FITOR-849113 format. One record per residue (C-alpha): z negated, y negated, x negated; residue number from 1. Coordinates in steps of 0.1 Angstrom, whole numbers. Layout:
     up  north   east  pati
      Z      Y      X   NUM
...
REM end
This chain:
     up  north   east  pati
     -4   -190   -148     1
    -14   -175   -115     2
    -21   -138   -109     3
    -20   -130    -72     4
    -35    -97    -60     5
    -23    -85    -26     6
    -27    -55     -4     7
     10    -46     -4     8
     31    -78     -5     9
     60    -78    -13    10
     60    -43      0    11
     56    -34     36    12
     57    -58     65    13
     22    -74     62    14
      9   -105     46    15
     38   -125     60    16
     20   -158     57    17
     23   -154     19    18
     60   -160     23    19
     52   -195     35    20
     26   -201      9    21
     44   -190    -23    22
     68   -221    -25    23
     37   -244    -26    24
     20   -222    -52    25
     52   -223    -73    26
     50   -261    -73    27
     17   -258    -92    28
     23   -226   -111    29
     58   -221   -125    30
     48   -185   -134    31
     32   -162   -108    32
     25   -125   -112    33
     19   -105    -80    34
      0    -72    -83    35
      1    -52    -50    36
    -25    -25    -46    37
      1     -4    -27    38
     38     -4    -36    39
     56     20    -13    40
     91     14      0    41
    116    -13     -8    42
    101    -47    -17    43
    111    -79      1    44
    129   -105    -19    45
    107   -131    -36    46
    113   -166    -49    47
    125   -173    -84    48
     95   -174   -108    49
     77   -145    -92    50
     71   -113   -112    51
     59    -82    -94    52
     38    -58   -114    53
     33    -24    -98    54
      2     -2   -104    55
     12     34   -113    56
      6     60    -86    57
    -17     89    -91    58
    -28    121    -75    59
    -56    128    -50    60
    -77    147    -76    61
    -78    117    -99    62
    -87     94    -70    63
   -117    116    -60    64
   -128    122    -96    65
   -127     84   -103    66
   -150     76    -74    67
   -175    103    -83    68
   -179     89   -119    69
   -179     53   -107    70
   -214     38   -112    71
   -210     14    -83    72
   -208     44    -60    73
   -244     53    -68    74
   -255     17    -69    75
   -243     13    -33    76
   -261     45    -22    77
   -293     33    -39    78
   -289     -1    -22    79
   -281     14     12    80
   -295     49     14    81
   -284     52     50    82
   -248     54     38    83
   -252     90     30    84
   -261     98     66    85
   -227     87     78    86
   -196    107     68    87
   -173     78     77    88
   -193     54     55    89
   -194     78     26    90
   -156     84     28    91
   -151     47     29    92
   -174     40      0    93
   -157     67    -22    94
   -123     53    -14    95
   -134     17    -20    96
   -150     24    -54    97
   -120     46    -64    98
    -95     19    -58    99
   -119     -7    -73   100
   -121     15   -105   101
    -83     20   -106   102
    -76    -18   -103   103
   -103    -26   -128   104
    -88     -3   -154   105
    -53    -16   -147   106
    -63    -53   -150   107
    -84    -46   -181   108
    -54    -31   -198   109
    -33    -61   -188   110
    -58    -85   -202   111
    -61    -66   -234   112
    -23    -63   -238   113
    -13    -99   -229   114
    -37   -127   -240   115
    -23   -152   -215   116
    -39   -134   -187   117
    -73   -144   -200   118
    -64   -181   -191   119
    -48   -173   -158   120
    -62   -182   -124   121
    -68   -149   -105   122
    -62   -153    -67   123
    -69   -123    -45   124
    -55   -126    -10   125
    -83   -105      5   126
   -121   -106      0   127
   -121    -69     -4   128
   -115    -42    -30   129
    -92    -65    -51   130
   -120    -91    -52   131
   -145    -65    -62   132
   -124    -52    -90   133
   -120    -87   -104   134
   -157    -95   -100   135
   -166    -63   -119   136
   -140    -72   -146   137
   -156   -107   -150   138
   -192    -95   -150   139
   -186    -66   -174   140
   -159    -77   -198   141
   -144   -112   -194   142
   -170   -138   -183   143
   -146   -167   -185   144
   -122   -154   -158   145
   -115   -178   -130   146
   -113   -161    -96   147
   -106   -174    -61   148
   -103   -153    -30   149
    -91   -158      6   150
   -110   -142     34   151
    -95   -135     68   152
   -110   -111     94   153
   -116    -75     86   154
   -127    -85     51   155
   -154   -108     66   156
   -168    -93     98   157
   -178    -59     84   158
   -198    -49    115   159
   -167    -53    138   160
   -143    -30    118   161
   -144      7    110   162
   -167     20     96   163
   -189    -12    100   164
   -195    -15     62   165
   -179    -31     32   166
   -194    -21     -2   167
   -203    -43    -32   168
   -205    -76    -11   169
   -232    -93    -31   170
   -218    -83    -65   171
   -183    -95    -55   172
   -195   -128    -41   173
   -216   -135    -72   174
   -186   -135    -96   175
   -160   -153    -74   176
   -156   -189    -83   177
   -146   -199    -48   178
   -139   -183    -14   179
   -114   -198     11   180
   -118   -186     46   181
    -91   -190     72   182
   -116   -202     99   183
   -148   -222    102   184
   -165   -192    119   185
   -156   -170     90   186
   -170   -195     65   187
   -203   -198     86   188
   -206   -160     87   189
   -201   -154     50   190
   -223   -183     41   191
   -252   -169     61   192
   -245   -132     54   193
   -243   -136     16   194
   -263   -168     11   195
   -235   -187     -4   196
   -238   -223    -16   197
   -216   -249      1   198
   -197   -256    -31   199
   -187   -220    -33   200
   -169   -216      0   201
   -146   -237     22   202
   -121   -234     50   203
    -84   -232     41   204
    -63   -222     71   205
    -30   -203     71   206
      0   -210     92   207
     37   -216     92   208
     61   -245     89   209
     70   -268    117   210
    101   -252    133   211
    133   -272    127   212
    146   -266    162   213
    138   -273    198   214
    137   -247    226   215
    166   -249    250   216
    163   -242    287   217
    169   -206    297   218
    200   -198    317   219
    180   -186    346   220
    157   -216    344   221
    126   -195    342   222
     98   -202    318   223
     90   -175    292   224
     57   -175    273   225
     56   -153    242   226
     26   -144    219   227
     31   -128    185   228
     -6   -119    182   229
    -20    -85    175   230
    -37    -69    205   231
    -72    -72    191   232
   -103    -88    206   233
   -106   -117    182   234
    -72   -130    191   235
    -85   -137    226   236
    -52   -129    242   237
    -70   -129    276   238
    -71   -167    273   239
    -33   -168    276   240
    -34   -147    308   241
    -63   -168    322   242
    -45   -200    314   243
    -13   -189    331   244
    -32   -178    362   245
    -50   -212    362   246
    -18   -232    359   247
     -1   -212    387   248
REM end
């Protein structure tokens, strides 16, 4: 059994690469449970064999209270005292530990209610709050859990994304069985940053299928070059512009 933790999939428009990955996962795991952290709107259709489990919503008061009573909030402040000097970092920390606590409690209840979850492979699509909740669950309650995590961009290069800080990194990495980064640079960064052994981290790229069609000439015989990248620095979109200029 595979338990897949996502940010929102199958809700929202993100994590589209999962749609390409799921059929391959279903070849190895006939039963897959997906637990999205956020479940707003109408979900996308999922392949047969996928069960989506939604986490109950709750009010703002409960979110704030939960972060205040969460021990990891104070462990992080003790570890990084400078955090309290930044309003943004403190807001981020409180939100992170609140969601971590919420997911921890939900998963703990699932494991207590259904014994088959204890033998499942837990796969978190992001090396972020979902991975931290699983790590805490393993370290505190279920030491035999098997956890793997993907790591992409914002969940790797913490200095490059607001607010330049991701809580609970060492604790999370200590309990994860294996981390799969989508790039070699991401693997190198995490290995050095967290002091990970080679057998605990490797590269596993994401992508899409080979298209089953060929591009046909346009009616006006002009070449169109299209990029579907986000307009962010790490996509290096300027390389496309420079290449076109060079070719001309």
